[in-house]
C-alpha positions as CSV (number, residue, x, y, z in Angstrom):
1,X,136.9,129.8,77.2
2,X,134.3,130.5,74.3
3,X,136.0,128.1,71.7
4,X,134.8,125.7,74.7
5,X,131.7,126.6,75.1
6,X,130.8,126.6,71.2
7,X,131.8,123.2,71.2
8,X,129.3,122.2,73.3
9,X,126.4,120.0,71.8
10,X,123.7,122.7,70.8
11,X,121.1,121.7,73.8
12,X,124.0,122.3,76.6
13,X,124.9,125.7,74.5
14,X,121.1,126.9,75.3
15,X,121.7,125.9,78.8
16,X,124.4,127.9,79.3
17,X,123.2,130.9,77.3
18,X,120.2,131.0,79.3
19,X,122.0,130.9,82.7
20,X,124.2,133.3,81.6
21,X,121.1,135.7,80.7
22,X,119.5,134.8,83.7
23,X,123.1,136.2,85.5
24,X,122.4,140.1,84.0
25,X,119.5,140.3,86.1
26,X,119.9,141.5,89.0
27,X,115.8,141.9,90.2
28,X,115.2,138.0,89.5
29,X,112.4,136.3,91.0
30,X,113.3,132.5,92.4
31,X,109.4,132.2,92.5
32,X,108.7,133.4,89.0
33,X,111.5,131.4,87.9
34,X,110.4,128.2,89.3
35,X,107.0,128.5,87.9
36,X,108.5,129.1,84.1
37,X,110.5,126.0,84.6
38,X,107.3,123.8,86.3
39,X,105.6,125.3,83.1
40,X,108.3,124.5,80.3
41,X,108.5,120.7,82.0
42,X,104.6,120.6,81.7
43,X,104.7,121.8,78.1
44,X,107.7,119.7,77.4
45,X,105.7,116.0,78.7
46,X,102.6,116.9,77.1
47,X,104.4,117.2,73.8
48,X,106.3,114.2,74.2
49,X,103.0,112.0,75.6
50,X,101.3,113.2,72.3
51,X,98.8,115.7,74.4
52,X,100.1,118.6,72.9
53,X,101.1,118.6,68.9
54,X,103.4,121.5,67.6
55,X,103.7,123.0,64.1
56,X,106.6,124.4,61.8
57,X,107.7,127.3,62.8
58,X,107.5,128.9,59.5
59,X,103.6,127.3,59.1
60,X,102.9,129.7,62.7
61,X,105.1,132.3,61.1
62,X,103.3,132.2,58.1
63,X,99.7,132.4,60.0
64,X,101.2,135.3,62.1
65,X,102.0,137.3,59.3
66,X,98.5,136.8,57.3
67,X,96.5,137.8,60.7
68,X,98.9,141.0,61.2
69,X,100.2,141.9,57.4
């Protein structure tokens, strides 16, 4: 089973991992989960449409390290 999961494409493994982590939390609030899914979908749409611009992770991390060092 482990090898089957590891052979999935990265996006499917991420979804699978997310579902496994959620399954560990018995006190999950469905409203909060739904709100987060909506927020994520909104942000993805903004990035795809060009409304929001992303930056490389390394650039963001350098900024954080500089700010908090």
